[in-house]
C-alpha atoms as an extended CHARMM CRD file, in Angstrom:
* protein
*
       254  EXT
         1         1  MET       CA             36.5870000000     -223.0480000000       56.3480000000  PROA      1               0.0000000000
         2         2  LEU       CA             37.9410000000     -220.9760000000       59.2260000000  PROA      2               0.0000000000
         3         3  ARG       CA             41.2160000000     -220.3880000000       57.3750000000  PROA      3               0.0000000000
         4         4  ARG       CA             39.3460000000     -219.2110000000       54.2760000000  PROA      4               0.0000000000
         5         5  LEU       CA             37.2950000000     -216.8000000000       56.3850000000  PROA      5               0.0000000000
         6         6  LEU       CA             40.4340000000     -215.3280000000       57.9440000000  PROA      6               0.0000000000
         7         7  VAL       CA             41.9840000000     -214.8250000000       54.5140000000  PROA      7               0.0000000000
         8         8  LEU       CA             38.8720000000     -213.0500000000       53.2840000000  PROA      8               0.0000000000
         9         9  LEU       CA             38.8660000000     -210.7720000000       56.3200000000  PROA      9               0.0000000000
        10        10  CYS       CA             42.5030000000     -209.8610000000       55.7450000000  PROA      10              0.0000000000
        11        11  LEU       CA             41.8330000000     -209.0730000000       52.0950000000  PROA      11              0.0000000000
        12        12  ALA       CA             38.8260000000     -206.9660000000       53.0460000000  PROA      12              0.0000000000
        13        13  ALA       CA             40.7910000000     -204.9260000000       55.6290000000  PROA      13              0.0000000000
        14        14  PRO       CA             41.4280000000     -201.3450000000       54.4550000000  PROA      14              0.0000000000
        15        15  ALA       CA             44.9770000000     -200.4420000000       53.4520000000  PROA      15              0.0000000000
        16        16  HSD       CA             45.1410000000     -197.5590000000       55.9070000000  PROA      16              0.0000000000
        17        17  ALA       CA             44.8250000000     -200.0250000000       58.8010000000  PROA      17              0.0000000000
        18        18  GLN       CA             48.6000000000     -200.5230000000       58.4600000000  PROA      18              0.0000000000
        19        19  GLU       CA             49.3580000000     -196.9130000000       59.4100000000  PROA      19              0.0000000000
        20        20  GLU       CA             50.8490000000     -196.5380000000       62.8940000000  PROA      20              0.0000000000
        21        21  VAL       CA             52.0880000000     -193.6920000000       65.0670000000  PROA      21              0.0000000000
        22        22  VAL       CA             55.7240000000     -193.1240000000       65.9870000000  PROA      22              0.0000000000
        23        23  LEU       CA             55.6270000000     -190.4030000000       68.6540000000  PROA      23              0.0000000000
        24        24  GLY       CA             58.0940000000     -188.0700000000       70.3750000000  PROA      24              0.0000000000
        25        25  LEU       CA             57.8030000000     -185.4590000000       73.1440000000  PROA      25              0.0000000000
        26        26  SER       CA             60.0110000000     -182.4580000000       73.8350000000  PROA      26              0.0000000000
        27        27  GLN       CA             59.8840000000     -183.5490000000       77.4810000000  PROA      27              0.0000000000
        28        28  ASN       CA             58.1190000000     -186.3330000000       79.3370000000  PROA      28              0.0000000000
        29        29  ARG       CA             58.5580000000     -184.7750000000       82.7650000000  PROA      29              0.0000000000
        30        30  VAL       CA             57.4460000000     -181.3460000000       84.0270000000  PROA      30              0.0000000000
        31        31  ALA       CA             59.0200000000     -180.0190000000       87.2420000000  PROA      31              0.0000000000
        32        32  ILE       CA             56.9410000000     -177.5850000000       89.3220000000  PROA      32              0.0000000000
        33        33  THR       CA             59.2070000000     -175.1140000000       91.1200000000  PROA      33              0.0000000000
        34        34  ALA       CA             58.6880000000     -171.8150000000       92.9680000000  PROA      34              0.0000000000
        35        35  ASN       CA             58.9280000000     -169.7610000000       89.7600000000  PROA      35              0.0000000000
        36        36  PHE       CA             56.9490000000     -172.2070000000       87.6080000000  PROA      36              0.0000000000
        37        37  ASP       CA             54.5370000000     -170.2490000000       85.3930000000  PROA      37              0.0000000000
        38        38  GLY       CA             53.3850000000     -172.9910000000       83.0470000000  PROA      38              0.0000000000
        39        39  SER       CA             54.9690000000     -175.1880000000       80.4260000000  PROA      39              0.0000000000
        40        40  GLU       CA             54.5970000000     -175.8930000000       76.7350000000  PROA      40              0.0000000000
        41        41  ILE       CA             54.9470000000     -179.4870000000       75.5770000000  PROA      41              0.0000000000
        42        42  LEU       CA             55.9510000000     -180.0820000000       71.9670000000  PROA      42              0.0000000000
        43        43  VAL       CA             54.3270000000     -183.2340000000       70.5720000000  PROA      43              0.0000000000
        44        44  PHE       CA             55.7950000000     -184.5040000000       67.3160000000  PROA      44              0.0000000000
        45        45  GLY       CA             55.8330000000     -187.7580000000       65.4360000000  PROA      45              0.0000000000
        46        46  ALA       CA             55.5610000000     -189.6530000000       62.1910000000  PROA      46              0.0000000000
        47        47  VAL       CA             53.3320000000     -192.2260000000       60.5440000000  PROA      47              0.0000000000
        48        48  LYS       CA             54.8690000000     -195.6390000000       59.8830000000  PROA      48              0.0000000000
        49        49  ARG       CA             53.5180000000     -197.4920000000       56.8530000000  PROA      49              0.0000000000
        50        50  GLU       CA             54.2040000000     -200.8080000000       55.1710000000  PROA      50              0.0000000000
        51        51  ASP       CA             52.7750000000     -199.5730000000       51.8630000000  PROA      51              0.0000000000
        52        52  SER       CA             52.4200000000     -196.2700000000       50.0130000000  PROA      52              0.0000000000
        53        53  ILE       CA             50.1380000000     -193.4750000000       51.2220000000  PROA      53              0.0000000000
        54        54  PRO       CA             46.5020000000     -194.5270000000       50.7050000000  PROA      54              0.0000000000
        55        55  GLU       CA             44.4650000000     -192.5810000000       48.2070000000  PROA      55              0.0000000000
        56        56  GLY       CA             41.3250000000     -190.7080000000       49.1850000000  PROA      56              0.0000000000
        57        57  ASP       CA             40.7560000000     -188.3860000000       52.1190000000  PROA      57              0.0000000000
        58        58  PRO       CA             43.9840000000     -186.9910000000       53.6030000000  PROA      58              0.0000000000
        59        59  LEU       CA             45.3030000000     -188.1220000000       56.9460000000  PROA      59              0.0000000000
        60        60  GLN       CA             44.1280000000     -186.1450000000       59.9810000000  PROA      60              0.0000000000
        61        61  VAL       CA             45.7790000000     -186.1210000000       63.4190000000  PROA      61              0.0000000000
        62        62  ILE       CA             44.2590000000     -185.4670000000       66.8380000000  PROA      62              0.0000000000
        63        63  VAL       CA             46.2630000000     -185.0610000000       70.0620000000  PROA      63              0.0000000000
        64        64  ALA       CA             44.5170000000     -185.2120000000       73.4600000000  PROA      64              0.0000000000
        65        65  VAL       CA             46.2590000000     -184.5510000000       76.7900000000  PROA      65              0.0000000000
        66        66  SER       CA             44.3710000000     -185.4330000000       79.9790000000  PROA      66              0.0000000000
        67        67  GLY       CA             45.4150000000     -184.6530000000       83.5520000000  PROA      67              0.0000000000
        68        68  PRO       CA             44.8120000000     -186.8300000000       86.6360000000  PROA      68              0.0000000000
        69        69  ASN       CA             41.2180000000     -187.3160000000       87.7400000000  PROA      69              0.0000000000
        70        70  GLU       CA             40.1550000000     -185.5810000000       90.9320000000  PROA      70              0.0000000000
        71        71  PRO       CA             36.8920000000     -185.4970000000       92.9130000000  PROA      71              0.0000000000
        72        72  ILE       CA             34.7180000000     -182.4330000000       92.4820000000  PROA      72              0.0000000000
        73        73  THR       CA             31.4470000000     -181.1450000000       93.8960000000  PROA      73              0.0000000000
        74        74  VAL       CA             29.1910000000     -179.2870000000       91.4740000000  PROA      74              0.0000000000
        75        75  ARG       CA             26.4710000000     -177.0800000000       92.9690000000  PROA      75              0.0000000000
        76        76  ARG       CA             23.4690000000     -175.4710000000       91.3580000000  PROA      76              0.0000000000
        77        77  LYS       CA             22.5230000000     -171.9980000000       92.5320000000  PROA      77              0.0000000000
        78        78  GLU       CA             19.1200000000     -170.3900000000       92.3160000000  PROA      78              0.0000000000
        79        79  LYS       CA             17.8790000000     -166.9790000000       93.3040000000  PROA      79              0.0000000000
        80        80  LYS       CA             15.3430000000     -167.1250000000       96.1250000000  PROA      80              0.0000000000
        81        81  PHE       CA             13.9580000000     -164.0660000000       97.8580000000  PROA      81              0.0000000000
        82        82  GLY       CA             16.6410000000     -161.9750000000       96.1470000000  PROA      82              0.0000000000
        83        83  ILE       CA             19.5250000000     -164.1460000000       97.4270000000  PROA      83              0.0000000000
        84        84  TRP       CA             21.5700000000     -166.7050000000       95.4800000000  PROA      84              0.0000000000
        85        85  VAL       CA             21.6000000000     -170.0060000000       97.3920000000  PROA      85              0.0000000000
        86        86  ASN       CA             22.7850000000     -173.5530000000       96.6750000000  PROA      86              0.0000000000
        87        87  THR       CA             19.7600000000     -175.6820000000       95.8530000000  PROA      87              0.0000000000
        88        88  ASP       CA             21.2980000000     -178.9240000000       94.5880000000  PROA      88              0.0000000000
        89        89  SER       CA             24.6700000000     -180.5980000000       94.2120000000  PROA      89              0.0000000000
        90        90  VAL       CA             26.3390000000     -183.6750000000       92.7310000000  PROA      90              0.0000000000
        91        91  GLU       CA             29.4800000000     -185.3880000000       94.0220000000  PROA      91              0.0000000000
        92        92  ILE       CA             31.6480000000     -186.4710000000       91.0860000000  PROA      92              0.0000000000
        93        93  ASP       CA             34.2260000000     -189.1450000000       91.8670000000  PROA      93              0.0000000000
        94        94  GLY       CA             36.7080000000     -188.0080000000       89.2560000000  PROA      94              0.0000000000
        95        95  ALA       CA             36.9980000000     -185.4150000000       86.5020000000  PROA      95              0.0000000000
        96        96  PRO       CA             40.2210000000     -184.6200000000       84.6010000000  PROA      96              0.0000000000
        97        97  SER       CA             42.0830000000     -181.7540000000       86.2310000000  PROA      97              0.0000000000
        98        98  PHE       CA             43.2680000000     -180.7340000000       82.7510000000  PROA      98              0.0000000000
        99        99  TYR       CA             42.0940000000     -181.6510000000       79.2500000000  PROA      99              0.0000000000
       100       100  ALA       CA             43.3970000000     -180.2880000000       75.9570000000  PROA      100             0.0000000000
       101       101  VAL       CA             42.5900000000     -181.4000000000       72.4220000000  PROA      101             0.0000000000
       102       102  ALA       CA             44.6070000000     -180.2610000000       69.3900000000  PROA      102             0.0000000000
       103       103  THR       CA             43.4990000000     -181.1810000000       65.8740000000  PROA      103             0.0000000000
       104       104  SER       CA             44.7020000000     -180.8320000000       62.2910000000  PROA      104             0.0000000000
       105       105  GLY       CA             41.2600000000     -179.6110000000       61.2010000000  PROA      105             0.0000000000
       106       106  PRO       CA             37.7860000000     -178.8150000000       62.5750000000  PROA      106             0.0000000000
       107       107  LEU       CA             37.0440000000     -181.6270000000       65.0250000000  PROA      107             0.0000000000
       108       108  GLY       CA             33.4500000000     -182.0590000000       63.8970000000  PROA      108             0.0000000000
       109       109  GLU       CA             34.5620000000     -182.5000000000       60.2760000000  PROA      109             0.0000000000
       110       110  ILE       CA             37.5600000000     -184.8190000000       60.5850000000  PROA      110             0.0000000000
       111       111  VAL       CA             36.1100000000     -187.4450000000       62.9510000000  PROA      111             0.0000000000
       112       112  SER       CA             32.6060000000     -188.9180000000       63.0170000000  PROA      112             0.0000000000
       113       113  PRO       CA             30.3960000000     -188.4600000000       66.1010000000  PROA      113             0.0000000000
       114       114  ALA       CA             30.3760000000     -192.2310000000       66.6440000000  PROA      114             0.0000000000
       115       115  GLU       CA             34.1850000000     -192.4540000000       66.6610000000  PROA      115             0.0000000000
       116       116  ASN       CA             34.3540000000     -189.3790000000       68.8940000000  PROA      116             0.0000000000
       117       117  ARG       CA             32.0950000000     -191.0330000000       71.4510000000  PROA      117             0.0000000000
       118       118  LEU       CA             33.8150000000     -194.4130000000       71.1620000000  PROA      118             0.0000000000
       119       119  HSD       CA             37.2880000000     -193.0190000000       71.8490000000  PROA      119             0.0000000000
       120       120  GLN       CA             36.0760000000     -190.1630000000       74.1160000000  PROA      120             0.0000000000
       121       121  ILE       CA             38.1330000000     -187.6350000000       72.1980000000  PROA      121             0.0000000000
       122       122  SER       CA             36.4100000000     -184.2860000000       72.7170000000  PROA      122             0.0000000000
       123       123  VAL       CA             36.1160000000     -182.6740000000       76.1240000000  PROA      123             0.0000000000
       124       124  GLU       CA             32.3550000000     -183.2040000000       76.1410000000  PROA      124             0.0000000000
       125       125  ASN       CA             32.6210000000     -186.9160000000       75.3380000000  PROA      125             0.0000000000
       126       126  ALA       CA             35.4460000000     -187.4270000000       77.8220000000  PROA      126             0.0000000000
       127       127  ILE       CA             33.3500000000     -185.8810000000       80.5900000000  PROA      127             0.0000000000
       128       128  SER       CA             29.9760000000     -187.3180000000       79.5400000000  PROA      128             0.0000000000
       129       129  SER       CA             30.7530000000     -190.5690000000       81.3570000000  PROA      129             0.0000000000
       130       130  ILE       CA             30.6040000000     -188.5890000000       84.6000000000  PROA      130             0.0000000000
       131       131  GLY       CA             26.9090000000     -187.9820000000       84.1320000000  PROA      131             0.0000000000
       132       132  ALA       CA             26.3390000000     -191.5740000000       83.0770000000  PROA      132             0.0000000000
       133       133  GLN       CA             28.0040000000     -192.9320000000       86.2310000000  PROA      133             0.0000000000
       134       134  THR       CA             25.9880000000     -190.6780000000       88.5340000000  PROA      134             0.0000000000
       135       135  GLN       CA             22.4980000000     -191.9770000000       89.2280000000  PROA      135             0.0000000000
       136       136  LYS       CA             21.1180000000     -188.6250000000       90.3160000000  PROA      136             0.0000000000
       137       137  PRO       CA             18.4870000000     -187.1850000000       87.9190000000  PROA      137             0.0000000000
       138       138  GLY       CA             19.8550000000     -184.3800000000       85.7720000000  PROA      138             0.0000000000
       139       139  ALA       CA             23.4730000000     -185.3970000000       86.4820000000  PROA      139             0.0000000000
       140       140  ALA       CA             24.3790000000     -184.7650000000       82.8420000000  PROA      140             0.0000000000
       141       141  GLU       CA             23.6750000000     -181.0560000000       83.4090000000  PROA      141             0.0000000000
       142       142  PHE       CA             26.2410000000     -181.0270000000       86.2080000000  PROA      142             0.0000000000
       143       143  ALA       CA             28.7790000000     -182.7340000000       83.9110000000  PROA      143             0.0000000000
       144       144  ASP       CA             28.1490000000     -179.9960000000       81.3400000000  PROA      144             0.0000000000
       145       145  ALA       CA             28.7200000000     -177.4300000000       84.0820000000  PROA      145             0.0000000000
       146       146  VAL       CA             32.1340000000     -178.9680000000       84.8420000000  PROA      146             0.0000000000
       147       147  VAL       CA             33.1290000000     -178.5520000000       81.1900000000  PROA      147             0.0000000000
       148       148  ARG       CA             31.8560000000     -174.9800000000       81.0350000000  PROA      148             0.0000000000
       149       149  ILE       CA             33.5090000000     -173.8380000000       84.2690000000  PROA      149             0.0000000000
       150       150  ARG       CA             36.8870000000     -175.4400000000       83.5980000000  PROA      150             0.0000000000
       151       151  THR       CA             36.8930000000     -174.2080000000       80.0070000000  PROA      151             0.0000000000
       152       152  ASN       CA             36.4260000000     -170.6630000000       81.2920000000  PROA      152             0.0000000000
       153       153  GLN       CA             39.2500000000     -171.2430000000       83.7840000000  PROA      153             0.0000000000
       154       154  GLY       CA             41.5960000000     -172.4360000000       81.0150000000  PROA      154             0.0000000000
       155       155  PHE       CA             41.8540000000     -176.0410000000       82.2110000000  PROA      155             0.0000000000
       156       156  TYR       CA             39.8190000000     -177.5030000000       79.3310000000  PROA      156             0.0000000000
       157       157  MET       CA             40.5550000000     -176.3990000000       75.7810000000  PROA      157             0.0000000000
       158       158  LEU       CA             39.9640000000     -177.2990000000       72.1360000000  PROA      158             0.0000000000
       159       159  ARG       CA             42.6200000000     -176.0430000000       69.7050000000  PROA      159             0.0000000000
       160       160  GLU       CA             41.4860000000     -176.8080000000       66.1890000000  PROA      160             0.0000000000
       161       161  ASN       CA             43.8130000000     -176.5180000000       63.1740000000  PROA      161             0.0000000000
       162       162  THR       CA             46.9060000000     -176.4530000000       65.4080000000  PROA      162             0.0000000000
       163       163  VAL       CA             48.3990000000     -179.8270000000       64.4300000000  PROA      163             0.0000000000
       164       164  ASP       CA             50.7010000000     -179.3700000000       61.4390000000  PROA      164             0.0000000000
       165       165  VAL       CA             50.7160000000     -182.4460000000       59.1670000000  PROA      165             0.0000000000
       166       166  SER       CA             53.4040000000     -182.5870000000       56.4790000000  PROA      166             0.0000000000
       167       167  GLU       CA             53.1540000000     -184.9380000000       53.4850000000  PROA      167             0.0000000000
       168       168  GLN       CA             50.6600000000     -187.0800000000       55.4400000000  PROA      168             0.0000000000
       169       169  THR       CA             53.6440000000     -188.4780000000       57.3190000000  PROA      169             0.0000000000
       170       170  LEU       CA             55.1040000000     -185.9780000000       59.8030000000  PROA      170             0.0000000000
       171       171  PHE       CA             53.0610000000     -184.0760000000       62.3880000000  PROA      171             0.0000000000
       172       172  ARG       CA             53.7030000000     -181.6930000000       65.2510000000  PROA      172             0.0000000000
       173       173  THR       CA             51.8540000000     -179.4830000000       67.6910000000  PROA      173             0.0000000000
       174       174  SER       CA             52.3590000000     -177.8570000000       71.0890000000  PROA      174             0.0000000000
       175       175  VAL       CA             50.1770000000     -178.0250000000       74.1870000000  PROA      175             0.0000000000
       176       176  ALA       CA             50.3070000000     -175.1620000000       76.6920000000  PROA      176             0.0000000000
       177       177  MET       CA             49.9660000000     -176.3010000000       80.2960000000  PROA      177             0.0000000000
       178       178  PRO       CA             48.9160000000     -173.7460000000       82.9590000000  PROA      178             0.0000000000
       179       179  ALA       CA             50.9080000000     -172.7840000000       86.0440000000  PROA      179             0.0000000000
       180       180  ASN       CA             48.6210000000     -174.3690000000       88.6520000000  PROA      180             0.0000000000
       181       181  LEU       CA             48.9410000000     -177.9480000000       87.4570000000  PROA      181             0.0000000000
       182       182  THR       CA             47.8570000000     -180.9410000000       89.4990000000  PROA      182             0.0000000000
       183       183  GLU       CA             50.6060000000     -183.4530000000       90.2250000000  PROA      183             0.0000000000
       184       184  GLY       CA             50.4090000000     -186.8050000000       88.4960000000  PROA      184             0.0000000000
       185       185  PHE       CA             50.6050000000     -188.5100000000       85.1290000000  PROA      185             0.0000000000
       186       186  TYR       CA             49.0990000000     -186.7440000000       82.1220000000  PROA      186             0.0000000000
       187       187  ALA       CA             47.8820000000     -189.2190000000       79.5050000000  PROA      187             0.0000000000
       188       188  THR       CA             48.8300000000     -188.0980000000       75.9910000000  PROA      188             0.0000000000
       189       189  ARG       CA             46.8510000000     -189.8000000000       73.2150000000  PROA      189             0.0000000000
       190       190  VAL       CA             47.3720000000     -189.4790000000       69.4610000000  PROA      190             0.0000000000
       191       191  PHE       CA             44.6950000000     -190.5080000000       66.9450000000  PROA      191             0.0000000000
       192       192  LEU       CA             45.2200000000     -191.0380000000       63.2130000000  PROA      192             0.0000000000
       193       193  VAL       CA             41.9950000000     -190.4160000000       61.3200000000  PROA      193             0.0000000000
       194       194  ARG       CA             40.9200000000     -191.0700000000       57.7360000000  PROA      194             0.0000000000
       195       195  SER       CA             37.4230000000     -190.4550000000       56.3370000000  PROA      195             0.0000000000
       196       196  GLY       CA             36.1330000000     -189.7890000000       59.8510000000  PROA      196             0.0000000000
       197       197  GLU       CA             37.3890000000     -193.1390000000       61.1690000000  PROA      197             0.0000000000
       198       198  VAL       CA             40.1140000000     -193.6110000000       63.7840000000  PROA      198             0.0000000000
       199       199  ILE       CA             42.6140000000     -195.9890000000       62.1680000000  PROA      199             0.0000000000
       200       200  SER       CA             45.3990000000     -195.9520000000       64.7540000000  PROA      200             0.0000000000
       201       201  THR       CA             46.0200000000     -194.7280000000       68.2980000000  PROA      201             0.0000000000
       202       202  TYR       CA             49.0620000000     -194.2440000000       70.4950000000  PROA      202             0.0000000000
       203       203  GLU       CA             49.3020000000     -193.3190000000       74.1780000000  PROA      203             0.0000000000
       204       204  THR       CA             52.1190000000     -192.1760000000       76.4450000000  PROA      204             0.0000000000
       205       205  LYS       CA             52.3510000000     -190.2180000000       79.7160000000  PROA      205             0.0000000000
       206       206  ILE       CA             53.8620000000     -186.9600000000       80.9560000000  PROA      206             0.0000000000
       207       207  ASP       CA             54.9590000000     -186.9510000000       84.5970000000  PROA      207             0.0000000000
       208       208  VAL       CA             54.2180000000     -183.6720000000       86.4300000000  PROA      208             0.0000000000
       209       209  ARG       CA             55.8380000000     -183.3590000000       89.8930000000  PROA      209             0.0000000000
       210       210  LYS       CA             56.8170000000     -180.7390000000       92.4460000000  PROA      210             0.0000000000
       211       211  VAL       CA             60.5630000000     -180.6090000000       93.0980000000  PROA      211             0.0000000000
       212       212  GLY       CA             62.9240000000     -178.9990000000       95.5980000000  PROA      212             0.0000000000
       213       213  LEU       CA             61.4910000000     -176.9490000000       98.4740000000  PROA      213             0.0000000000
       214       214  GLU       CA             57.9900000000     -177.0950000000       97.0100000000  PROA      214             0.0000000000
       215       215  ARG       CA             58.0800000000     -180.8990000000       97.0960000000  PROA      215             0.0000000000
       216       216  TRP       CA             59.3260000000     -180.9390000000      100.6950000000  PROA      216             0.0000000000
       217       217  LEU       CA             56.6050000000     -178.5360000000      101.8580000000  PROA      217             0.0000000000
       218       218  TYR       CA             53.9370000000     -180.4650000000       99.9580000000  PROA      218             0.0000000000
       219       219  ASN       CA             54.9670000000     -183.7740000000      101.5490000000  PROA      219             0.0000000000
       220       220  LEU       CA             55.1990000000     -182.1490000000      104.9750000000  PROA      220             0.0000000000
       221       221  SER       CA             51.6730000000     -180.7190000000      104.7180000000  PROA      221             0.0000000000
       222       222  ARG       CA             50.2930000000     -184.1730000000      103.8080000000  PROA      222             0.0000000000
       223       223  GLN       CA             52.3500000000     -186.4050000000      106.0750000000  PROA      223             0.0000000000
       224       224  GLN       CA             52.8000000000     -184.1580000000      109.1600000000  PROA      224             0.0000000000
       225       225  PRO       CA             50.0910000000     -181.4770000000      109.0920000000  PROA      225             0.0000000000
       226       226  LEU       CA             50.7240000000     -180.4320000000      112.7250000000  PROA      226             0.0000000000
       227       227  VAL       CA             54.4170000000     -179.7710000000      112.0740000000  PROA      227             0.0000000000
       228       228  TYR       CA             53.5200000000     -177.9580000000      108.8490000000  PROA      228             0.0000000000
       229       229  GLY       CA             51.0250000000     -175.7520000000      110.7060000000  PROA      229             0.0000000000
       230       230  LEU       CA             53.5080000000     -174.8870000000      113.4650000000  PROA      230             0.0000000000
       231       231  LEU       CA             56.2000000000     -174.1450000000      110.8880000000  PROA      231             0.0000000000
       232       232  SER       CA             53.8340000000     -171.8530000000      108.9680000000  PROA      232             0.0000000000
       233       233  LEU       CA             52.9420000000     -170.0490000000      112.1990000000  PROA      233             0.0000000000
       234       234  ALA       CA             56.6030000000     -169.6270000000      113.1130000000  PROA      234             0.0000000000
       235       235  ILE       CA             57.4240000000     -168.2210000000      109.6700000000  PROA      235             0.0000000000
       236       236  ALA       CA             54.5120000000     -165.7790000000      109.9150000000  PROA      236             0.0000000000
       237       237  ILE       CA             55.6800000000     -164.5840000000      113.3750000000  PROA      237             0.0000000000
       238       238  ILE       CA             59.2830000000     -164.1620000000      112.2300000000  PROA      238             0.0000000000
       239       239  ALA       CA             58.1860000000     -162.3260000000      109.0630000000  PROA      239             0.0000000000
       240       240  GLY       CA             55.9590000000     -159.9940000000      111.1090000000  PROA      240             0.0000000000
       241       241  TRP       CA             58.6910000000     -159.2880000000      113.6540000000  PROA      241             0.0000000000
       242       242  GLY       CA             61.2380000000     -158.6820000000      110.8800000000  PROA      242             0.0000000000
       243       243  ALA       CA             58.9470000000     -156.1970000000      109.0980000000  PROA      243             0.0000000000
       244       244  SER       CA             58.2670000000     -154.3830000000      112.3750000000  PROA      244             0.0000000000
       245       245  ALA       CA             61.9740000000     -154.1670000000      113.1900000000  PROA      245             0.0000000000
       246       246  PHE       CA             62.7590000000     -152.8870000000      109.6950000000  PROA      246             0.0000000000
       247       247  PHE       CA             60.2690000000     -150.0330000000      109.8680000000  PROA      247             0.0000000000
       248       248  ARG       CA             61.4120000000     -149.1650000000      113.4380000000  PROA      248             0.0000000000
       249       249  VAL       CA             64.9890000000     -148.7870000000      112.1830000000  PROA      249             0.0000000000
       250       250  ILE       CA             63.7830000000     -146.5390000000      109.3490000000  PROA      250             0.0000000000
       251       251  ARG       CA             61.8570000000     -144.2890000000      111.7350000000  PROA      251             0.0000000000
       252       252  GLN       CA             64.8380000000     -144.0150000000      114.0750000000  PROA      252             0.0000000000
       253       253  GLY       CA             67.0810000000     -143.1080000000      111.1740000000  PROA      253             0.0000000000
       254       254  ARG       CA             64.9060000000     -140.0840000000      110.4030000000  PROA      254             0.0000000000
């Protein structure tokens, strides 16, 4: 009986369930240096199938890149007696430092709301869990504020119709990453979608790290803050003395 049930389930499974992602990245490591002004990651891949391309709605592709979570304090301001003051705040344990979604079509049309929530694809659904985890009344409003503020700052973005899908088999897109990136691993997820349903997912990571002098200074500031402070003070004194000496030489030359 059990064997018969398994056979029936296999026969009832949709053909597109056999579609899988084969992914590539132009680079899986981003080095932050002194002249780093951002980076663009090329995401490309193909769809592996055991059978021919299924008939019906065309294949859609969604790419989501999420930066490391970091704690954040969200404050609400209100105007009292003509002055803007902080009236309430919520401590959020972790919100993505960066979140970008690229799609092959309008997000609301190619994936159902239920699948969007289940896989936490859109920025709003990825951040909504923040409000759910915070017991404070009205916490969802603070989660919405995180999305709004970081979208305006360029850290959260939705780029619809930017994933190029060729012959329902090959796809590619690029994700622009800002200059002031947070160090850590950036989760890169790819979703294959048909008829609003996610049929396959794939995840990899991009490693973002400071290198060279920037890395040494960063480690020094975290591991030996006193030495870092004294070094910064010494550099400031030397720079001030050098500038003063330079202008004194110029005045004497006149």
